[in-house]
C-alpha positions in Angstrom: 0.0 0.0 0.0 1.1 3.6 -0.7 0.4 7.1 0.6 -3.0 8.7 0.3 -3.9 12.3 -0.4 -7.2 14.0 0.5 -8.0 17.3 -1.1 -10.7 19.8 -0.2 -11.9 22.3 -2.9 -13.5 25.0 -0.7 -14.8 28.4 -1.5 -11.5 30.2 -0.8 -8.8 27.6 -1.0 -7.7 24.1 -1.8 -6.4 22.1 1.1 -4.5 18.8 1.0 -3.8 16.2 3.7 -1.4 13.3 3.4 -2.1 9.9 5.0 0.6 7.2 5.4 0.1 3.5 4.4 -0.5 2.9 8.2 -3.4 5.4 8.3 -1.5 8.2 10.1 -1.8 11.8 9.1 1.5 13.1 7.9 0.9 16.7 7.0 -1.3 19.3 5.4 -1.0 22.2 2.9 -3.2 24.7 1.3 -3.4 27.1 -1.7 -5.7 30.2 -1.6 -7.8 31.3 -4.5 -10.6 33.8 -5.1 -14.2 34.1 -6.3 -15.9 36.7 -8.4 -19.2 38.6 -7.9 -19.9 40.3 -11.3 -23.5 41.2 -10.3 -25.6 41.4 -7.2 -26.3 37.9 -5.9 -23.8 36.2 -8.2 -20.8 34.1 -7.1 -18.5 32.5 -9.7 -15.1 30.9 -9.9 -12.9 30.2 -12.8 -12.5 26.4 -12.9 -8.8 27.0 -13.5 -8.4 27.9 -9.8 -9.5 24.4 -8.9 -6.8 22.8 -11.1 -4.1 25.2 -9.9 -5.3 24.9 -6.3 -5.1 21.1 -6.5 -1.7 21.2 -8.1 -0.2 23.8 -5.7 -1.5 22.2 -2.5 -0.4 18.7 -3.6 3.0 19.8 -4.6 3.4 21.9 -1.4 2.3 18.9 0.6 4.9 16.6 -1.0 7.6 19.2 -0.6 6.7 19.8 3.1 6.6 16.1 4.0 9.4 14.8 1.8 7.3 11.9 0.6 8.2 10.6 -2.8 5.4 11.3 -5.4 5.8 7.8 -6.8 4.6 6.4 -3.4 1.2 8.2 -3.6 -1.4 5.7 -4.9 -4.8 7.3 -4.4 -6.3 10.8 -4.2 -9.8 11.5 -2.8 -11.7 14.8 -3.0 -14.0 16.9 -0.8 -15.6 19.9 -2.5 -18.1 22.7 -2.1 -21.6 21.5 -2.7 -24.3 23.1 -4.9 -22.1 24.4 -7.7 -22.2 23.6 -11.4 -19.5 23.6 -14.0 -20.5 23.1 -17.7 -18.0 20.9 -19.5 -17.5 19.7 -23.1 -16.8 16.2 -24.3 -13.1 16.7 -23.6 -13.9 17.6 -20.0 -12.9 21.3 -20.6 -15.0 24.0 -18.9 -17.3 26.0 -21.1 -17.7 28.8 -18.6 -17.2 29.8 -15.0 -18.5 27.7 -12.1 -21.7 28.9 -10.6 -21.0 28.2 -6.9 -23.1 27.5 -3.8 -23.2 31.2 -2.7 -24.8 32.3 -6.0 -28.5 33.2 -5.9 -29.1 34.4 -9.5 -31.7 31.7 -10.3 -34.6 33.0 -8.3 -36.9 33.2 -11.3 -36.0 29.6 -12.3 -36.8 28.5 -8.7 -40.2 30.1 -8.9 -40.8 28.5 -12.3 -40.0 25.1 -10.9 -42.4 25.7 -8.1 -45.2 26.3 -10.7 -44.3 23.0 -12.4 -44.1 20.8 -9.3 -45.7 21.5 -5.9 -42.9 22.3 -3.5 -44.3 19.7 -1.1 -43.9 17.0 -3.8 -40.3 18.2 -4.4 -39.5 18.0 -0.7 -41.0 14.5 -0.4 -38.9 13.3 -3.3 -35.6 15.1 -2.7 -35.7 15.9 1.0 -34.7 19.5 0.0 -36.2 22.9 0.3 -37.0 24.5 -3.1 -34.2 27.1 -3.0 -32.0 29.0 -5.5 -28.9 27.7 -3.7 -29.4 24.2 -5.1 -28.1 23.0 -8.5 -31.3 22.6 -10.6 -32.3 26.3 -10.8 -28.7 27.2 -11.7 -28.7 24.7 -14.6 -32.1 26.1 -15.6 -30.6 29.6 -15.6 -27.8 28.3 -17.9 -30.3 26.9 -20.3 -32.3 30.2 -20.3 -29.5 32.7 -20.4 -26.5 30.9 -21.9 -28.2 28.4 -24.3 -25.2 27.9 -26.4 -23.1 26.8 -23.4 -26.0 24.6 -22.2 -26.3 23.1 -25.7 -22.5 22.4 -26.0 -22.3 20.9 -22.5 -21.7 17.2 -22.5 -22.0 17.2 -18.7 -23.0 19.5 -15.9 -21.1 18.3 -12.8 -20.6 19.8 -9.4 -17.3 21.5 -8.5 -15.8 18.2 -7.3 -17.3 16.3 -10.2 -15.5 18.7 -12.6 -12.2 18.1 -10.8 -12.7 14.4 -11.1 -13.6 14.8 -14.8 -10.5 16.8 -15.4 -8.3 14.4 -13.5 -9.7 11.2 -15.1 -11.6 12.0 -18.3 -14.8 10.6 -16.7 -17.8 12.8 -15.5 -18.9 11.2 -12.2 -19.9 12.4 -8.8 -21.2 10.8 -5.6 -24.7 10.5 -4.2 -24.1 13.3 -1.7 -23.3 15.9 -4.3 -26.1 14.6 -6.5 -28.7 14.7 -3.7 -28.3 18.4 -3.3 -29.5 19.1 -6.8 -33.3 19.1 -6.5 -33.1 16.5 -9.3 -32.4 13.4 -7.2 -34.8 11.0 -5.6 -33.5 10.5 -2.1 -35.4 7.2 -1.5 -34.6 5.6 -4.9 -31.0 7.1 -4.7 -31.0 8.0 -8.4 -31.8 10.9 -10.7 -35.6 11.7 -10.8 -37.0 11.8 -14.3 -40.1 13.5 -13.0 -38.1 16.5 -11.6 -35.7 16.6 -14.6 -38.6 16.9 -16.9 -40.3 19.5 -14.7 -37.2 21.6 -14.8 -37.0 21.2 -18.6 -33.5 19.7 -18.5 -31.8 16.9 -20.3 -30.9 13.8 -18.2 -28.1 12.9 -20.5 -26.2 16.0 -19.4 -26.2 15.0 -15.7 -23.1 13.2 -14.4 -22.9 9.5 -13.7 -23.5 8.7 -10.0 -21.1 6.6 -8.0 -20.2 5.7 -4.4 -17.9 8.2 -2.7 -15.3 5.4 -2.2 -15.3 4.1 -5.7 -12.1 4.3 -7.8 -12.8 6.3 -11.0 -9.5 5.6 -12.7 -5.9 6.8 -13.1 -4.9 10.4 -13.5 -4.7 11.6 -17.1 -1.3 12.5 -18.4 -2.1 16.2 -18.1 -3.4 16.0 -14.5 -0.5 13.7 -13.5 2.0 16.1 -14.9 0.3 19.1 -13.2 -0.1 17.5 -9.8 3.3 15.7 -10.0 1.7 12.3 -9.2 2.8 9.7 -11.8 1.1 6.6 -10.3 -2.1 7.8 -8.7 -5.7 6.7 -9.0 -8.7 9.0 -8.3 -11.6 8.3 -6.0 -15.1 9.7 -6.6 -15.1 11.9 -3.5 -17.9 13.8 -1.8 -19.2 17.2 -0.7 -17.4 19.3 1.9 -20.0 19.0 4.6 -20.1 15.3 4.2 -16.3 15.0 4.2 -16.0 17.3 7.2 -18.4 15.0 9.0 -16.1 12.0 8.2 -13.1 13.9 9.3 -14.9 14.7 12.6 -16.1 11.1 13.1 -19.7 11.6 12.0 -20.2 8.2 10.5 -22.6 6.7 13.1 -26.1 8.0 14.2 -26.3 10.3 17.2 -23.1 12.3 16.7 -24.0 15.9 15.7 -21.2 17.6 13.8 -21.1 21.4 14.0 -18.9 22.8 11.2 -18.1 26.2 12.6 -16.7 28.3 9.7 -17.9 31.2 7.6 -21.1 29.3 7.3 -22.2 26.7 9.8 -23.6 23.4 8.5 -24.9 21.2 11.3 -25.6 17.6 10.5 -25.9 14.0 11.8 -25.8 10.6 10.2 -29.0 8.5 9.8 -29.5 5.0 8.5 -32.8 6.1 6.9 -34.0 9.2 5.2 -35.7 11.6 7.6 -38.2 14.2 6.3 -38.4 17.2 8.7 -41.9 18.6 8.4 -40.7 22.0 9.7 -38.3 22.1 6.7 -35.5 23.4 9.0 -33.5 20.3 8.1 -32.7 18.8 4.8 -31.9 15.2 3.9 -28.8 14.4 1.8 -27.3 11.2 0.8 -24.1 10.7 2.9 -20.6 9.8 1.8 -21.1 6.7 4.0 -22.6 4.2 1.6 -26.4 3.8 2.0 -26.5 6.3 4.8 -28.0 9.8 5.0 -26.9 13.2 6.3 -29.7 15.1 8.0 -28.5 18.6 8.2 -29.1 22.3 8.1 -26.7 23.1 5.3 -25.2 26.2 6.8 -26.5 29.5 8.1 -23.9 32.3 8.0 -22.2 32.4 11.4 -18.5 33.0 11.4 -19.2 35.3 8.5 -21.1 37.5 10.9 -18.1 37.9 13.2 -15.9 38.5 10.3 -18.2 41.2 8.9 -18.4 43.1 12.2 -14.7 42.8 13.0 -13.5 43.9 9.6 -16.2 46.3 8.2 -17.5 47.9 11.4 -14.7 47.7 14.0 -11.7 47.5 11.7 -10.0 44.9 14.0 -8.9 41.2 13.7 -11.1 38.3 14.5 -9.1 37.6 17.7 -9.7 41.2 18.8 -13.4 40.8 18.1 -13.6 37.8 20.4 -11.5 39.5 23.1 -13.9 42.4 22.9 -17.0 40.2 23.2 -15.6 38.7 26.3 -15.7 42.1 28.0 -19.5 42.2 27.9 -21.7 40.0 30.1 -24.0 37.0 29.4 -27.1 38.4 27.6 -25.0 41.3 26.2 -26.7 43.9 28.4 -30.0 43.3 26.5 -28.6 43.7 22.9 -30.0 41.2 20.4 -28.9 40.5 16.9 -30.5 38.6 14.0 -27.8 36.6 12.2 -29.3 37.0 8.7 -26.9 39.1 6.7 -27.5 36.9 3.6 -30.9 35.6 4.6 -32.0 33.2 7.3 -31.8 29.4 7.5 -32.8 29.1 11.2 -35.2 29.1 12.9 -36.8 29.2 9.4 -35.5 29.5 5.9 -36.3 33.0 4.7 -34.2 34.6 1.9 -35.6 38.1 2.5 -34.6 38.3 6.2 -31.6 40.6 6.9 -29.3 41.2 9.9 -30.7 43.4 12.6 -29.5 44.8 16.0 -32.2 45.6 18.6 -32.4 46.7 22.2 -29.7 49.4 21.8 -29.4 52.3 24.2 -26.8 54.9 25.2 -25.0 52.7 27.7 -24.1 50.0 25.1 -20.7 49.8 23.5 -19.0 47.7 20.8 -18.3 44.8 23.3 -22.1 44.3 23.7 -22.7 44.3 20.0 -19.9 41.8 19.5 -21.2 39.5 22.2 -24.7 39.8 20.8 -23.5 38.4 17.5 -21.9 35.4 19.2 -25.0 34.8 21.2 -27.2 35.1 18.1 -25.1 32.6 16.2 -25.5 30.3 19.2 -29.3 30.8 19.2 -29.5 29.7 15.5 -27.4 26.6 16.5 -29.9 25.9 19.3 -32.8 26.0 16.9 -31.1 23.3 14.8 -29.9 21.2 17.7 -33.4 21.3 19.3 -34.9 20.0 16.0 -32.4 17.2 15.7 -33.1 16.3 19.3 -36.8 16.3 18.8 -36.4 13.8 15.9 -34.3 11.6 18.2 -31.1 12.2 16.2 -28.9 14.0 18.7 -26.8 12.2 21.4 -23.6 14.2 21.4 -22.0 17.2 19.7 -18.6 17.6 18.1 -17.3 20.9 16.6 -14.7 21.6 13.9 -13.6 24.8 12.2 -12.1 28.1 13.1 -14.8 29.1 15.5 -14.0 26.0 17.7 -11.1 28.0 19.1 -13.5 30.3 21.0 -14.2 29.0 24.5 -16.9 31.7 24.9 -18.8 30.7 21.8 -18.8 27.0 22.6 -19.8 27.7 26.2 -22.8 29.7 25.1 -23.9 26.8 22.8 -23.3 24.2 25.4 -25.4 26.2 27.9 -28.3 26.8 25.5 -28.4 23.2 24.4 -27.8 21.6 27.8 -25.0 19.4 26.5 -21.2 19.2 26.6 -19.4 19.8 23.3 -16.2 18.0 22.1 -13.6 19.7 20.0 -12.1 17.7 17.1 -8.4 18.2 17.1 -7.7 16.6 13.7 -6.5 19.2 11.3 -8.3 20.1 8.0 -11.2 17.7 8.5 -12.7 18.1 5.0 -9.4 17.2 3.4 -9.0 14.3 5.9 -12.5 13.2 4.9 -11.3 13.0 1.3 -8.3 11.0 2.4 -10.5 8.6 4.4 -12.5 7.9 1.3 -9.3 7.2 -0.7 -7.9 5.0 2.1 -10.9 2.7 1.9 -10.6 2.5 -1.8 -6.9 1.7 -1.4 -7.6 -1.0 1.2 -5.8 0.8 4.1 -9.1 0.6 6.0 -11.9 -1.9 5.4 -14.6 0.7 6.1 -15.1 4.4 6.8 -16.0 3.5 10.4 -12.7 1.8 10.9 -10.9 4.7 9.3 -12.6 7.2 11.6 -11.9 5.2 14.7 -8.2 5.2 13.7 -7.7 8.8 12.5 -10.1 11.1 14.3 -8.9 12.7 17.5 -10.9 14.6 20.2 -9.8 17.0 22.9 -10.3 15.1 26.1 -11.5 18.2 27.8 -15.1 19.1 26.8 -16.8 22.5 26.9 -19.6 22.2 29.4 -22.8 24.2 30.1 -22.5 27.3 32.3 -25.0 26.5 35.1 -24.7 29.9 36.6 -25.9 31.9 33.6 -28.3 29.3 32.1 -31.5 31.3 32.8 -29.9 34.5 31.4 -29.2 32.8 28.1 -32.6 31.2 28.1 -34.3 34.6 28.5 -32.1 36.1 25.8 -33.1 33.2 23.5 -36.8 33.8 24.1 -36.3 37.5 23.3 -34.4 36.6 20.1 -37.2 34.3 18.9 -39.8 37.0 19.5 -37.6 39.5 17.6 -37.2 37.1 14.7 -40.9 36.5 14.5 -41.7 40.3 14.5 -39.1 41.1 11.9 -40.2 38.2 9.7 -43.7 39.6 9.6 -42.4 42.9 8.4 -40.2 41.4 5.8 -43.2 39.6 4.2 -44.9 42.9 3.5 -44.7 44.2 -0.1 -42.6 47.4 -0.4 -44.6 50.6 -0.8 
């Protein structure tokens, strides 16, 4: 057996992790890249950044660890979900990637709702009818760039494009496919009913495979660019799903909180769960024949970044230091964490961020703390729903926000549960490596791989019993504020 590389194609960088033939993590590397916003609500990336990001991070990883490239046998991918990259018959991109953050396809979303009742869509896909998903974006391509749509041989996800470039075969896993609004979550295949309703061509959709399946060897071009002469490529999965693998979320009951710019929260299930409140969606998981029940990510760390950079002009560390100077409950200041719309306690694209309860005695420390508490209130909404469905037994957290003791303490207190930090680095890239390690035979299953690789901080973050009622009262006020603002947002502008 040889070495394994896992790569994560995120929104802002490519990350790579190296695993030894014994299943030990040897090192990590990353390569930043950018996105473009040519119009309001648009978010695009040149597919070239994915190729160069993969090559740069992989070559840096090999240089950093000193491992011989000839000894790397498999590479597995994690990638941002809900993007689409039109490619021709030679696997070359025909245009920019329309990524998960893009919301241009609102008209197509509304049109799909007229073709199929949203309740029927939810019962088939487990998804909310939302412009973030792939089908409306493909419909937008067909409407607005018909020549690109006509020329497209395939319309894969970001990870699917990377695999197509690396192998010459357009294939993606069930997890990526299940976030499209074109996939039957029970039958675990493309839905002809929804494809027809969207007015799309099934032949342009990628092949679907298991996340641990081996696709094939690197093409000569990809092998030369990555510097990997003897490497096979694994299908891979979405970044939420891979991060759950890297955090140990392969068995029911373990809630994984991915605390980054956005904050997906999910848990593994052996059966599809359809949440009647629509707070949670159901995706196929990277774990074969399993499901990931999740809220796919309200903006959370993005709120702290926005306030620290654009309002205070300070670093993230200074923001958290400032928030710690306030008190539990933030002296009555409340914040609605909906700078790009709301995904908890309800999905509402028209909601926007709001401060309330301000008076002359408040300062920036109260506003900073109110943001942290509001992010925690949104997590509480999701955790409570998972618990009500019998899916929550424990909580693990990964991502940059996991470094904040204050943030995790507020969450633990609101949810009445201890929280464990995952100390494994780059969990999404590690998730990709775990997929490849199963394909390579290093581990017999993802469960065995997780048990061998994932590490937890032995010291948990526990609820603050002293301030529990303060946070509970603040949460009740937050929910009342959300309800009041939502009623205003629903009114037509004068």
